[in-house]
C-alpha positions as YAML, in Angstrom:
chain: A
units: angstrom
residues:
- id: 1
  name: UNK
  ca: [135.74, 97.45, 46.28]
- id: 2
  name: UNK
  ca: [137.84, 98.47, 43.30]
- id: 3
  name: UNK
  ca: [141.61, 98.76, 43.00]
- id: 4
  name: UNK
  ca: [144.16, 101.39, 43.97]
- id: 5
  name: UNK
  ca: [147.89, 102.03, 43.98]
- id: 6
  name: UNK
  ca: [150.02, 104.24, 46.14]
- id: 7
  name: UNK
  ca: [153.29, 105.10, 47.90]
- id: 8
  name: UNK
  ca: [155.30, 104.89, 44.67]
- id: 9
  name: UNK
  ca: [159.09, 104.77, 44.52]
- id: 10
  name: UNK
  ca: [161.43, 104.90, 41.54]
- id: 11
  name: UNK
  ca: [161.26, 101.11, 41.20]
- id: 12
  name: UNK
  ca: [157.94, 100.06, 42.70]
- id: 13
  name: UNK
  ca: [154.51, 100.80, 44.08]
- id: 14
  name: UNK
  ca: [151.85, 99.38, 46.42]
- id: 15
  name: UNK
  ca: [148.86, 97.70, 44.77]
- id: 16
  name: UNK
  ca: [145.60, 97.46, 46.75]
- id: 17
  name: UNK
  ca: [142.22, 95.81, 46.61]
- id: 18
  name: UNK
  ca: [139.70, 94.38, 49.07]
- id: 19
  name: UNK
  ca: [137.50, 91.34, 48.59]
- id: 20
  name: UNK
  ca: [133.97, 91.88, 49.88]
- id: 21
  name: UNK
  ca: [130.88, 90.02, 48.71]
- id: 22
  name: UNK
  ca: [128.64, 92.07, 51.04]
- id: 23
  name: UNK
  ca: [130.64, 95.27, 51.57]
- id: 24
  name: UNK
  ca: [128.37, 97.23, 53.91]
- id: 25
  name: UNK
  ca: [127.73, 94.27, 56.22]
- id: 26
  name: UNK
  ca: [131.21, 93.36, 57.35]
- id: 27
  name: UNK
  ca: [132.39, 92.21, 53.95]
- id: 28
  name: UNK
  ca: [130.39, 88.99, 53.78]
- id: 29
  name: UNK
  ca: [133.49, 86.81, 53.54]
- id: 30
  name: UNK
  ca: [134.18, 83.56, 55.41]
- id: 31
  name: UNK
  ca: [137.08, 83.44, 57.91]
- id: 32
  name: UNK
  ca: [139.23, 81.55, 55.41]
- id: 33
  name: UNK
  ca: [142.14, 83.23, 53.63]
- id: 34
  name: UNK
  ca: [141.63, 83.75, 49.90]
- id: 35
  name: UNK
  ca: [144.37, 83.22, 47.31]
- id: 36
  name: UNK
  ca: [144.71, 86.30, 45.08]
- id: 37
  name: UNK
  ca: [146.82, 86.55, 41.92]
- id: 38
  name: UNK
  ca: [148.17, 89.87, 40.67]
- id: 39
  name: UNK
  ca: [149.78, 91.08, 37.46]
- id: 40
  name: UNK
  ca: [151.63, 94.23, 36.40]
- id: 41
  name: UNK
  ca: [152.05, 95.01, 32.71]
- id: 42
  name: UNK
  ca: [153.81, 97.61, 30.59]
- id: 43
  name: UNK
  ca: [150.67, 98.01, 28.47]
- id: 44
  name: UNK
  ca: [146.95, 98.23, 29.10]
- id: 45
  name: UNK
  ca: [146.25, 95.00, 27.16]
- id: 46
  name: UNK
  ca: [148.62, 92.97, 29.39]
- id: 47
  name: UNK
  ca: [150.58, 91.72, 26.39]
- id: 48
  name: UNK
  ca: [153.83, 92.58, 28.20]
- id: 49
  name: UNK
  ca: [153.51, 91.37, 31.80]
- id: 50
  name: UNK
  ca: [156.57, 92.48, 33.77]
- id: 51
  name: UNK
  ca: [155.65, 91.27, 37.28]
- id: 52
  name: UNK
  ca: [153.17, 88.75, 38.65]
- id: 53
  name: UNK
  ca: [152.62, 86.88, 41.87]
- id: 54
  name: UNK
  ca: [150.18, 85.57, 44.44]
- id: 55
  name: UNK
  ca: [149.22, 86.69, 47.91]
- id: 56
  name: UNK
  ca: [146.66, 85.82, 50.57]
- id: 57
  name: UNK
  ca: [143.74, 88.06, 51.49]
- id: 58
  name: UNK
  ca: [143.38, 87.49, 55.24]
- id: 59
  name: UNK
  ca: [140.21, 87.60, 57.33]
- id: 60
  name: UNK
  ca: [142.08, 89.45, 60.11]
- id: 61
  name: UNK
  ca: [142.66, 92.39, 57.74]
- id: 62
  name: UNK
  ca: [139.18, 92.42, 56.18]
- id: 63
  name: UNK
  ca: [140.45, 90.44, 53.16]
- id: 64
  name: UNK
  ca: [142.36, 93.51, 51.99]
- id: 65
  name: UNK
  ca: [145.38, 93.06, 49.74]
- id: 66
  name: UNK
  ca: [148.56, 95.14, 49.84]
- id: 67
  name: UNK
  ca: [151.18, 94.05, 47.30]
- id: 68
  name: UNK
  ca: [154.54, 95.85, 47.39]
- id: 69
  name: UNK
  ca: [155.82, 95.51, 43.83]
- id: 70
  name: UNK
  ca: [159.48, 96.24, 43.04]
- id: 71
  name: UNK
  ca: [161.80, 95.77, 40.08]
- id: 72
  name: UNK
  ca: [159.96, 98.30, 37.90]
- id: 73
  name: UNK
  ca: [161.52, 101.00, 35.73]
- id: 74
  name: UNK
  ca: [161.57, 104.60, 36.98]
- id: 75
  name: UNK
  ca: [159.30, 107.34, 35.70]
- id: 76
  name: UNK
  ca: [156.88, 105.28, 33.64]
- id: 77
  name: UNK
  ca: [153.30, 104.08, 33.54]
- id: 78
  name: UNK
  ca: [152.16, 100.52, 34.33]
- id: 79
  name: UNK
  ca: [148.83, 98.71, 34.44]
- id: 80
  name: UNK
  ca: [147.75, 96.16, 37.08]
- id: 81
  name: UNK
  ca: [144.91, 93.82, 37.98]
- id: 82
  name: UNK
  ca: [143.94, 91.08, 40.45]
- id: 83
  name: UNK
  ca: [142.20, 87.71, 40.18]
- id: 84
  name: UNK
  ca: [140.45, 85.76, 42.95]
- id: 85
  name: UNK
  ca: [138.93, 82.48, 41.82]
- id: 86
  name: UNK
  ca: [137.23, 83.19, 38.50]
- id: 87
  name: UNK
  ca: [136.79, 86.91, 39.22]
- id: 88
  name: UNK
  ca: [139.01, 89.57, 37.65]
- id: 89
  name: UNK
  ca: [139.29, 93.03, 39.16]
- id: 90
  name: UNK
  ca: [139.05, 96.23, 37.13]
- id: 91
  name: UNK
  ca: [142.36, 97.35, 35.61]
- id: 92
  name: UNK
  ca: [144.22, 100.15, 37.34]
- id: 93
  name: UNK
  ca: [146.98, 102.41, 36.06]
- id: 94
  name: UNK
  ca: [149.96, 103.46, 38.14]
- id: 95
  name: UNK
  ca: [153.27, 105.25, 37.76]
- id: 96
  name: UNK
  ca: [156.73, 105.01, 39.30]
- id: 97
  name: UNK
  ca: [158.66, 108.07, 40.44]
- id: 98
  name: UNK
  ca: [161.74, 109.38, 38.62]
- id: 99
  name: UNK
  ca: [165.10, 108.24, 39.98]
- id: 100
  name: UNK
  ca: [166.66, 110.27, 42.77]
- id: 101
  name: UNK
  ca: [168.41, 113.28, 41.30]
- id: 102
  name: UNK
  ca: [167.03, 112.71, 37.79]
- id: 103
  name: UNK
  ca: [166.63, 115.91, 35.81]
- id: 104
  name: UNK
  ca: [162.86, 116.42, 35.88]
- id: 105
  name: UNK
  ca: [161.08, 119.67, 34.97]
- id: 106
  name: UNK
  ca: [157.42, 118.64, 34.99]
- id: 107
  name: UNK
  ca: [155.02, 117.13, 37.51]
- id: 108
  name: UNK
  ca: [151.23, 117.28, 37.42]
- id: 109
  name: UNK
  ca: [149.50, 116.39, 40.68]
- id: 110
  name: UNK
  ca: [146.17, 116.93, 42.36]
- id: 111
  name: UNK
  ca: [145.15, 116.98, 45.99]
- id: 112
  name: UNK
  ca: [141.88, 115.96, 47.62]
- id: 113
  name: UNK
  ca: [140.47, 116.33, 51.11]
- id: 114
  name: UNK
  ca: [137.23, 116.41, 53.08]
- id: 115
  name: UNK
  ca: [135.15, 114.06, 50.91]
- id: 116
  name: UNK
  ca: [131.96, 113.97, 52.99]
- id: 117
  name: UNK
  ca: [129.73, 111.33, 51.40]
- id: 118
  name: UNK
  ca: [126.49, 112.92, 52.62]
- id: 119
  name: UNK
  ca: [127.29, 116.42, 51.39]
- id: 120
  name: UNK
  ca: [127.19, 115.63, 47.68]
- id: 121
  name: UNK
  ca: [128.17, 113.30, 44.88]
- id: 122
  name: UNK
  ca: [131.85, 112.80, 44.10]
- id: 123
  name: UNK
  ca: [131.72, 114.68, 40.80]
- id: 124
  name: UNK
  ca: [135.18, 116.16, 41.40]
- id: 125
  name: UNK
  ca: [136.62, 112.62, 41.43]
- id: 126
  name: UNK
  ca: [135.00, 111.99, 38.05]
- id: 127
  name: UNK
  ca: [136.82, 115.00, 36.61]
- id: 128
  name: UNK
  ca: [140.08, 114.08, 38.36]
- id: 129
  name: UNK
  ca: [140.06, 110.64, 36.73]
- id: 130
  name: UNK
  ca: [140.05, 112.35, 33.31]
- id: 131
  name: UNK
  ca: [142.95, 114.71, 34.09]
- id: 132
  name: UNK
  ca: [146.52, 114.23, 32.85]
- id: 133
  name: UNK
  ca: [148.02, 113.60, 36.29]
- id: 134
  name: UNK
  ca: [151.11, 111.81, 37.56]
- id: 135
  name: UNK
  ca: [150.18, 111.64, 41.24]
- id: 136
  name: UNK
  ca: [147.36, 112.41, 43.70]
- id: 137
  name: UNK
  ca: [147.70, 113.44, 47.34]
- id: 138
  name: UNK
  ca: [144.80, 112.82, 49.69]
- id: 139
  name: UNK
  ca: [145.15, 115.17, 52.66]
- id: 140
  name: UNK
  ca: [142.65, 113.65, 55.03]
- id: 141
  name: UNK
  ca: [139.00, 113.22, 55.93]
- id: 142
  name: UNK
  ca: [138.71, 110.30, 53.51]
- id: 143
  name: UNK
  ca: [135.61, 109.30, 55.47]
- id: 144
  name: UNK
  ca: [133.40, 111.08, 58.00]
- id: 145
  name: UNK
  ca: [132.50, 109.30, 61.19]
- id: 146
  name: UNK
  ca: [129.13, 110.89, 61.93]
- id: 147
  name: UNK
  ca: [125.68, 109.25, 61.91]
- id: 148
  name: UNK
  ca: [123.21, 109.29, 59.06]
- id: 149
  name: UNK
  ca: [121.65, 112.72, 58.51]
- id: 150
  name: UNK
  ca: [118.37, 113.50, 56.79]
- id: 151
  name: UNK
  ca: [117.81, 115.99, 53.95]
- id: 152
  name: UNK
  ca: [121.24, 115.66, 52.36]
- id: 153
  name: UNK
  ca: [122.08, 114.40, 48.86]
- id: 154
  name: UNK
  ca: [123.21, 111.02, 50.24]
- id: 155
  name: UNK
  ca: [123.07, 109.22, 53.58]
- id: 156
  name: UNK
  ca: [125.56, 107.49, 55.75]
- id: 157
  name: UNK
  ca: [124.51, 104.10, 57.07]
- id: 158
  name: UNK
  ca: [124.02, 103.67, 60.81]
- id: 159
  name: UNK
  ca: [125.03, 105.67, 63.85]
- id: 160
  name: UNK
  ca: [128.34, 107.37, 64.61]
- id: 161
  name: UNK
  ca: [131.01, 104.76, 64.00]
- id: 162
  name: UNK
  ca: [132.92, 103.42, 67.01]
- id: 163
  name: UNK
  ca: [134.06, 99.81, 66.40]
- id: 164
  name: UNK
  ca: [136.31, 98.12, 63.86]
- id: 165
  name: UNK
  ca: [133.24, 96.71, 62.09]
- id: 166
  name: UNK
  ca: [131.69, 100.20, 62.00]
- id: 167
  name: UNK
  ca: [134.78, 101.75, 60.42]
- id: 168
  name: UNK
  ca: [135.10, 98.94, 57.87]
- id: 169
  name: UNK
  ca: [131.49, 99.39, 56.79]
- id: 170
  name: UNK
  ca: [131.91, 103.16, 56.46]
- id: 171
  name: UNK
  ca: [134.99, 102.74, 54.26]
- id: 172
  name: UNK
  ca: [133.10, 100.19, 52.18]
- id: 173
  name: UNK
  ca: [130.32, 102.73, 51.66]
- id: 174
  name: UNK
  ca: [132.76, 105.38, 50.43]
- id: 175
  name: UNK
  ca: [134.81, 102.91, 48.39]
- id: 176
  name: UNK
  ca: [131.66, 101.73, 46.61]
- id: 177
  name: UNK
  ca: [131.34, 105.13, 44.91]
- id: 178
  name: UNK
  ca: [132.14, 104.67, 41.19]
- id: 179
  name: UNK
  ca: [133.76, 108.10, 40.80]
- id: 180
  name: UNK
  ca: [136.09, 107.51, 43.75]
- id: 181
  name: UNK
  ca: [136.97, 104.11, 42.31]
- id: 182
  name: UNK
  ca: [137.73, 105.74, 38.94]
- id: 183
  name: UNK
  ca: [140.04, 108.29, 40.56]
- id: 184
  name: UNK
  ca: [142.00, 105.50, 42.27]
- id: 185
  name: UNK
  ca: [142.27, 103.57, 39.00]
- id: 186
  name: UNK
  ca: [143.74, 106.57, 37.19]
- id: 187
  name: UNK
  ca: [147.05, 107.06, 39.01]
- id: 188
  name: UNK
  ca: [148.82, 106.41, 42.33]
- id: 189
  name: UNK
  ca: [147.70, 108.09, 45.58]
- id: 190
  name: UNK
  ca: [149.77, 109.26, 48.52]
- id: 191
  name: UNK
  ca: [147.47, 109.46, 51.53]
- id: 192
  name: UNK
  ca: [147.44, 110.89, 55.01]
- id: 193
  name: UNK
  ca: [144.63, 111.41, 57.50]
- id: 194
  name: UNK
  ca: [143.03, 114.24, 59.44]
- id: 195
  name: UNK
  ca: [140.46, 113.96, 62.23]
- id: 196
  name: UNK
  ca: [137.33, 112.41, 60.70]
- id: 197
  name: UNK
  ca: [139.04, 109.10, 59.99]
- id: 198
  name: UNK
  ca: [138.75, 108.69, 63.80]
- id: 199
  name: UNK
  ca: [136.71, 111.40, 65.57]
- id: 200
  name: UNK
  ca: [135.93, 115.04, 64.89]
- id: 201
  name: UNK
  ca: [138.63, 117.40, 66.24]
- id: 202
  name: UNK
  ca: [140.50, 114.70, 68.15]
- id: 203
  name: UNK
  ca: [144.01, 115.56, 69.29]
- id: 204
  name: UNK
  ca: [146.37, 112.73, 70.24]
- id: 205
  name: UNK
  ca: [144.54, 110.74, 72.92]
- id: 206
  name: UNK
  ca: [141.90, 113.45, 73.50]
- id: 207
  name: UNK
  ca: [138.53, 112.87, 71.84]
- id: 208
  name: UNK
  ca: [136.04, 115.51, 70.76]
- id: 209
  name: UNK
  ca: [134.01, 115.06, 73.95]
- id: 210
  name: UNK
  ca: [136.89, 114.28, 76.32]
- id: 211
  name: UNK
  ca: [136.01, 110.61, 76.68]
- id: 212
  name: UNK
  ca: [138.09, 108.44, 79.04]
- id: 213
  name: UNK
  ca: [141.48, 107.95, 77.44]
- id: 214
  name: UNK
  ca: [141.67, 104.15, 77.20]
- id: 215
  name: UNK
  ca: [138.26, 103.64, 75.57]
- id: 216
  name: UNK
  ca: [139.14, 106.39, 73.10]
- id: 217
  name: UNK
  ca: [142.50, 104.76, 72.32]
- id: 218
  name: UNK
  ca: [140.64, 101.50, 71.68]
- id: 219
  name: UNK
  ca: [138.44, 103.38, 69.23]
- id: 220
  name: UNK
  ca: [141.50, 104.99, 67.65]
- id: 221
  name: UNK
  ca: [143.13, 101.57, 67.23]
- id: 222
  name: UNK
  ca: [140.04, 100.31, 65.39]
- id: 223
  name: UNK
  ca: [140.01, 103.40, 63.17]
- id: 224
  name: UNK
  ca: [143.71, 103.11, 62.35]
- id: 225
  name: UNK
  ca: [143.38, 99.44, 61.45]
- id: 226
  name: UNK
  ca: [140.46, 100.14, 59.11]
- id: 227
  name: UNK
  ca: [142.40, 103.01, 57.54]
- id: 228
  name: UNK
  ca: [145.36, 100.76, 56.76]
- id: 229
  name: UNK
  ca: [143.05, 98.06, 55.43]
- id: 230
  name: UNK
  ca: [141.52, 100.46, 52.90]
- id: 231
  name: UNK
  ca: [144.54, 102.49, 51.75]
- id: 232
  name: UNK
  ca: [147.44, 101.57, 49.41]
- id: 233
  name: UNK
  ca: [150.00, 101.74, 52.22]
- id: 234
  name: UNK
  ca: [153.19, 99.78, 52.85]
- id: 235
  name: UNK
  ca: [153.84, 97.34, 55.67]
- id: 236
  name: UNK
  ca: [156.00, 100.03, 57.27]
- id: 237
  name: UNK
  ca: [152.73, 101.84, 58.06]
- id: 238
  name: UNK
  ca: [151.07, 98.78, 59.59]
- id: 239
  name: UNK
  ca: [149.33, 99.91, 62.81]
- id: 240
  name: UNK
  ca: [150.34, 98.63, 66.23]
- id: 241
  name: UNK
  ca: [147.29, 99.16, 68.40]
- id: 242
  name: UNK
  ca: [146.56, 102.88, 68.57]
- id: 243
  name: UNK
  ca: [149.90, 103.83, 66.94]
- id: 244
  name: UNK
  ca: [150.59, 104.06, 63.22]
- id: 245
  name: UNK
  ca: [153.56, 105.70, 61.49]
- id: 246
  name: UNK
  ca: [152.21, 107.63, 58.50]
- id: 247
  name: UNK
  ca: [154.55, 110.62, 58.11]
- id: 248
  name: UNK
  ca: [156.97, 109.87, 55.27]
- id: 249
  name: UNK
  ca: [158.93, 111.40, 52.38]
- id: 250
  name: UNK
  ca: [158.76, 111.07, 48.60]
- id: 251
  name: UNK
  ca: [161.23, 112.56, 46.10]
- id: 252
  name: UNK
  ca: [160.32, 113.33, 42.49]
- id: 253
  name: UNK
  ca: [163.74, 113.38, 40.84]
- id: 254
  name: UNK
  ca: [165.55, 116.69, 41.22]
- id: 255
  name: UNK
  ca: [162.27, 118.61, 41.06]
- id: 256
  name: UNK
  ca: [160.49, 118.15, 44.39]
- id: 257
  name: UNK
  ca: [160.58, 116.48, 47.80]
- id: 258
  name: UNK
  ca: [157.24, 115.83, 49.50]
- id: 259
  name: UNK
  ca: [157.14, 115.63, 53.30]
- id: 260
  name: UNK
  ca: [153.78, 114.05, 54.17]
- id: 261
  name: UNK
  ca: [152.73, 115.00, 57.70]
- id: 262
  name: UNK
  ca: [150.51, 113.60, 60.46]
- id: 263
  name: UNK
  ca: [149.09, 116.52, 62.46]
- id: 264
  name: UNK
  ca: [146.64, 114.46, 64.54]
- id: 265
  name: UNK
  ca: [148.30, 111.51, 66.27]
- id: 266
  name: UNK
  ca: [151.01, 113.41, 68.16]
- id: 267
  name: UNK
  ca: [149.49, 116.84, 68.70]
- id: 268
  name: UNK
  ca: [148.53, 118.57, 71.91]
- id: 269
  name: UNK
  ca: [144.91, 119.62, 72.29]
- id: 270
  name: UNK
  ca: [143.85, 122.66, 70.29]
- id: 271
  name: UNK
  ca: [143.79, 125.71, 72.59]
- id: 272
  name: UNK
  ca: [140.69, 127.58, 73.72]
- id: 273
  name: UNK
  ca: [138.22, 124.83, 72.77]
- id: 274
  name: UNK
  ca: [136.88, 123.64, 69.43]
- id: 275
  name: UNK
  ca: [135.29, 125.90, 66.86]
- id: 276
  name: UNK
  ca: [135.69, 129.68, 66.49]
- id: 277
  name: UNK
  ca: [136.84, 131.09, 69.85]
- id: 278
  name: UNK
  ca: [138.36, 134.22, 71.30]
- id: 279
  name: UNK
  ca: [142.15, 133.82, 71.84]
- id: 280
  name: UNK
  ca: [143.18, 132.57, 75.27]
- id: 281
  name: UNK
  ca: [146.48, 132.14, 77.15]
- id: 282
  name: UNK
  ca: [146.91, 128.58, 75.85]
- id: 283
  name: UNK
  ca: [147.58, 129.97, 72.37]
- id: 284
  name: UNK
  ca: [151.02, 131.04, 73.64]
- id: 285
  name: UNK
  ca: [151.98, 127.73, 75.28]
- id: 286
  name: UNK
  ca: [155.51, 127.02, 74.01]
- id: 287
  name: UNK
  ca: [155.09, 123.30, 74.74]
- id: 288
  name: UNK
  ca: [152.12, 122.98, 72.38]
- id: 289
  name: UNK
  ca: [152.77, 121.01, 69.19]
- id: 290
  name: UNK
  ca: [151.11, 119.84, 66.01]
- id: 291
  name: UNK
  ca: [153.79, 117.33, 65.05]
- id: 292
  name: UNK
  ca: [155.36, 115.96, 68.22]
- id: 293
  name: UNK
  ca: [159.10, 116.04, 68.83]
- id: 294
  name: UNK
  ca: [160.12, 113.05, 66.66]
- id: 295
  name: UNK
  ca: [158.18, 114.14, 63.58]
- id: 296
  name: UNK
  ca: [159.39, 117.73, 63.93]
- id: 297
  name: UNK
  ca: [163.03, 116.57, 64.06]
- id: 298
  name: UNK
  ca: [162.39, 114.39, 61.00]
- id: 299
  name: UNK
  ca: [160.87, 117.31, 59.07]
- id: 300
  name: UNK
  ca: [163.60, 119.82, 59.95]
- id: 301
  name: UNK
  ca: [166.30, 117.26, 59.16]
- id: 302
  name: UNK
  ca: [164.66, 116.46, 55.85]
- id: 303
  name: UNK
  ca: [164.54, 120.11, 54.88]
- id: 304
  name: UNK
  ca: [168.19, 120.54, 55.87]
- id: 305
  name: UNK
  ca: [169.30, 117.63, 53.68]
- id: 306
  name: UNK
  ca: [167.02, 118.28, 50.72]
- id: 307
  name: UNK
  ca: [168.64, 119.08, 47.36]
- id: 308
  name: UNK
  ca: [165.48, 119.28, 45.25]
- id: 309
  name: UNK
  ca: [164.19, 122.51, 43.74]
- id: 310
  name: UNK
  ca: [160.93, 122.41, 45.71]
- id: 311
  name: UNK
  ca: [160.11, 121.21, 49.21]
- id: 312
  name: UNK
  ca: [156.39, 120.51, 49.50]
- id: 313
  name: UNK
  ca: [154.41, 119.71, 52.68]
- id: 314
  name: UNK
  ca: [151.23, 117.68, 52.04]
- id: 315
  name: UNK
  ca: [149.34, 118.11, 55.30]
- id: 316
  name: UNK
  ca: [145.98, 118.78, 56.89]
- id: 317
  name: UNK
  ca: [146.05, 122.36, 58.23]
- id: 318
  name: UNK
  ca: [144.57, 125.14, 56.11]
...
């Protein structure tokens, strides 16, 4: 299912891939762990390999691979690849961040969101892969959870997704797109989610259709696990049931600090119902929140301590 990198620091990055011989049917892999070798090089021909190692792709995590590489130089490009058995992955390119406080005056980044597979082909990803970019932010709705719909450019497979197997298959469908794969190969991604990675318009433990809380939390746990399995995220974001810490900070030298938010997991329900509505009294509820108390304290504290020229909030709300 291609390769990807993400969550860069000034001395490392996460490298990702997933082994799947039959991607849209549960992956097609046996329950056995698979030994995977990885290499990082200072050049695209791998003449100067600077880091290498081995890891196990585990059945419990859909044979996904998350390698946290360190010991790299700040503010420079690297190339990486994987090998499982006799099979080599495509080569990906990634970049470390500048050192904290380094005098930096240039950053080129893109952001993506709302990539609904059925609504059209991922032509924008094709163009993104050709851009001169240092970093990409994905701001949510990496997948859409709805059932297959007729008379659209492309079709989802199956019904609305509910189980871990469903979510894995939906990610495999999206990840099979060659333009999306090319975008991931081009440079590192920093990702966060919105609603469609779980359920349209969900808010905390409240589903779109106000399902019983525990069954919905079971669904959310499955969705969060599949999200982690398919994103270049660190072990610090590993889900624990229906909880997953995804708000985090990145600093790009002295130029910018990025505060990546999660406006779904901790929020109160949106007031007045979903969709366009007339304002109601709930709009003025002072206890309502998008971030939850802990994340809000983290954000305000981060702003207070920031010494970079720009403070940027990659998040989901228009």
